[in-house]
DRENMAR-758774 format. One line per field, with one value per residue (C-alpha): residue in one letter; x, y, z; residue number from 1. Coordinates in steps of 0.05 Angstrom, whole numbers, plus 5000, padded with zeros to 4 digits. Layout:
<sites>
residu <- A / ... .
x <- X / ... .
y <- Y / ... .
z <- Z / ... .
num <- NUM / ... .
</sites>
This chain:
<sites>
residu <- M / I / I / L / V / P / A / A / R / R / P / L / L / E / G / R / L / R / V / L / E / L / A / V / D / P / V / T / G / D / D / R / L / H / W / H / G / Y / S / Y / S / I / D / L / S / G / G / I / L / A / D / Y / E / S / E / E / L / D / Q / V / T / T / Q / I / G / E / P / Y / A / V / Y / V / S / C / Q / S / M / D / A / A / R / A / F / L / R / G / V / L / P / G / L / V / G / L / V / D / T / N / H / Y / E / I / L / Q / A / S / E / F / L / T / L / I / E / R / R / P / D / W / D / W / R / R / Q / P / S / T / D / L / E .
x <- 5056 / 5108 / 5115 / 5148 / 5170 / 5221 / 5289 / 5304 / 5256 / 5280 / 5311 / 5240 / 5210 / 5271 / 5263 / 5193 / 5203 / 5264 / 5231 / 5182 / 5248 / 5265 / 5303 / 5350 / 5331 / 5386 / 5367 / 5341 / 5385 / 5314 / 5289 / 5235 / 5178 / 5137 / 5086 / 5017 / 5012 / 5030 / 5094 / 5127 / 5184 / 5211 / 5260 / 5295 / 5342 / 5300 / 5320 / 5248 / 5253 / 5288 / 5217 / 5179 / 5169 / 5189 / 5121 / 5112 / 5172 / 5156 / 5095 / 5117 / 5175 / 5125 / 5085 / 5146 / 5208 / 5266 / 5234 / 5255 / 5221 / 5207 / 5174 / 5135 / 5106 / 5057 / 5008 / 4945 / 4895 / 4886 / 4965 / 4973 / 4923 / 4946 / 5024 / 4993 / 4952 / 5015 / 5061 / 5024 / 4995 / 5027 / 5071 / 5085 / 5087 / 5055 / 5035 / 5037 / 4986 / 5027 / 4964 / 4961 / 4950 / 4991 / 4959 / 4977 / 4996 / 4939 / 4887 / 4906 / 4899 / 4829 / 4806 / 4822 / 4794 / 4730 / 4726 / 4759 / 4738 / 4770 / 4813 / 4857 / 4885 / 4817 / 4779 / 4814 / 4799 / 4762 / 4709 / 4693 / 4636 .
y <- 2173 / 2204 / 2267 / 2268 / 2330 / 2340 / 2334 / 2405 / 2427 / 2383 / 2451 / 2480 / 2423 / 2415 / 2490 / 2479 / 2424 / 2453 / 2518 / 2474 / 2460 / 2384 / 2355 / 2288 / 2222 / 2197 / 2126 / 2124 / 2185 / 2212 / 2276 / 2287 / 2338 / 2357 / 2408 / 2427 / 2372 / 2320 / 2284 / 2263 / 2220 / 2250 / 2216 / 2265 / 2218 / 2204 / 2127 / 2113 / 2111 / 2046 / 2014 / 2032 / 1984 / 1997 / 2011 / 2063 / 2099 / 2103 / 2133 / 2187 / 2200 / 2206 / 2262 / 2300 / 2281 / 2255 / 2252 / 2272 / 2242 / 2248 / 2197 / 2224 / 2174 / 2196 / 2163 / 2192 / 2212 / 2279 / 2287 / 2267 / 2316 / 2374 / 2360 / 2361 / 2426 / 2457 / 2434 / 2418 / 2485 / 2510 / 2454 / 2419 / 2349 / 2281 / 2248 / 2173 / 2148 / 2087 / 2044 / 2042 / 2115 / 2171 / 2239 / 2310 / 2347 / 2400 / 2348 / 2311 / 2380 / 2389 / 2324 / 2327 / 2397 / 2373 / 2304 / 2320 / 2253 / 2215 / 2160 / 2143 / 2078 / 2048 / 2081 / 2095 / 2175 / 2139 / 2113 / 2186 / 2228 .
z <- 1725 / 1679 / 1646 / 1573 / 1540 / 1477 / 1499 / 1479 / 1532 / 1590 / 1625 / 1621 / 1659 / 1709 / 1722 / 1738 / 1787 / 1824 / 1836 / 1879 / 1928 / 1913 / 1967 / 1956 / 1990 / 2017 / 2012 / 1939 / 1909 / 1874 / 1888 / 1942 / 1945 / 2004 / 1972 / 1987 / 2042 / 1995 / 1990 / 1918 / 1896 / 1835 / 1788 / 1739 / 1706 / 1647 / 1663 / 1663 / 1588 / 1588 / 1614 / 1554 / 1500 / 1429 / 1403 / 1463 / 1453 / 1374 / 1395 / 1437 / 1395 / 1331 / 1376 / 1407 / 1382 / 1427 / 1494 / 1561 / 1617 / 1694 / 1733 / 1789 / 1844 / 1902 / 1950 / 1925 / 1864 / 1901 / 1905 / 1833 / 1812 / 1853 / 1827 / 1750 / 1758 / 1787 / 1734 / 1670 / 1648 / 1587 / 1579 / 1512 / 1524 / 1544 / 1605 / 1614 / 1667 / 1671 / 1664 / 1582 / 1564 / 1541 / 1526 / 1511 / 1576 / 1553 / 1542 / 1604 / 1645 / 1607 / 1633 / 1706 / 1712 / 1673 / 1715 / 1783 / 1806 / 1746 / 1770 / 1704 / 1742 / 1735 / 1674 / 1612 / 1578 / 1523 / 1575 / 1599 / 1570 .
num <- 1 / 2 / 3 / 4 / 5 / 6 / 7 / 8 / 9 / 10 / 11 / 12 / 13 / 14 / 15 / 16 / 17 / 18 / 19 / 20 / 21 / 22 / 23 / 24 / 25 / 26 / 27 / 28 / 29 / 30 / 31 / 32 / 33 / 34 / 35 / 36 / 37 / 38 / 39 / 40 / 41 / 42 / 43 / 44 / 45 / 46 / 47 / 48 / 49 / 50 / 51 / 52 / 53 / 54 / 55 / 56 / 57 / 58 / 59 / 60 / 61 / 62 / 63 / 64 / 65 / 66 / 67 / 68 / 69 / 70 / 71 / 72 / 73 / 74 / 75 / 76 / 77 / 78 / 79 / 80 / 81 / 82 / 83 / 84 / 85 / 86 / 87 / 88 / 89 / 90 / 91 / 92 / 93 / 94 / 95 / 96 / 97 / 98 / 99 / 100 / 101 / 102 / 103 / 104 / 105 / 106 / 107 / 108 / 109 / 110 / 111 / 112 / 113 / 114 / 115 / 116 / 117 / 118 / 119 / 120 / 121 / 122 / 123 / 124 / 125 / 126 / 127 / 128 / 129 .
</sites>
């Protein structure tokens, strides 16, 4: 999953993540997080934006202006939900599910609270009732 915020809010997002006590992985150079029994790999470089198609980047820019992006990888949906519940509250930005959907962070948080069993890898938000 990818968390996108306006570039001006980069320090806010990084601050939220760094307070969780990230550690640098000596192999990948990415930040690692061990939190609430889960393990995460986090790329704070913003380089994930290079993987976006131009129309996706246009969509993001239209919604939040110049973006900054954090790529988060974890092993389970439970881990993803725990992370997002800890990081998204009050965040102005977007969540890219990495499965063809980019949603407002607040909307995404509402969906995972309402539908705790939702697997966004297999079911788009538009299919939820």
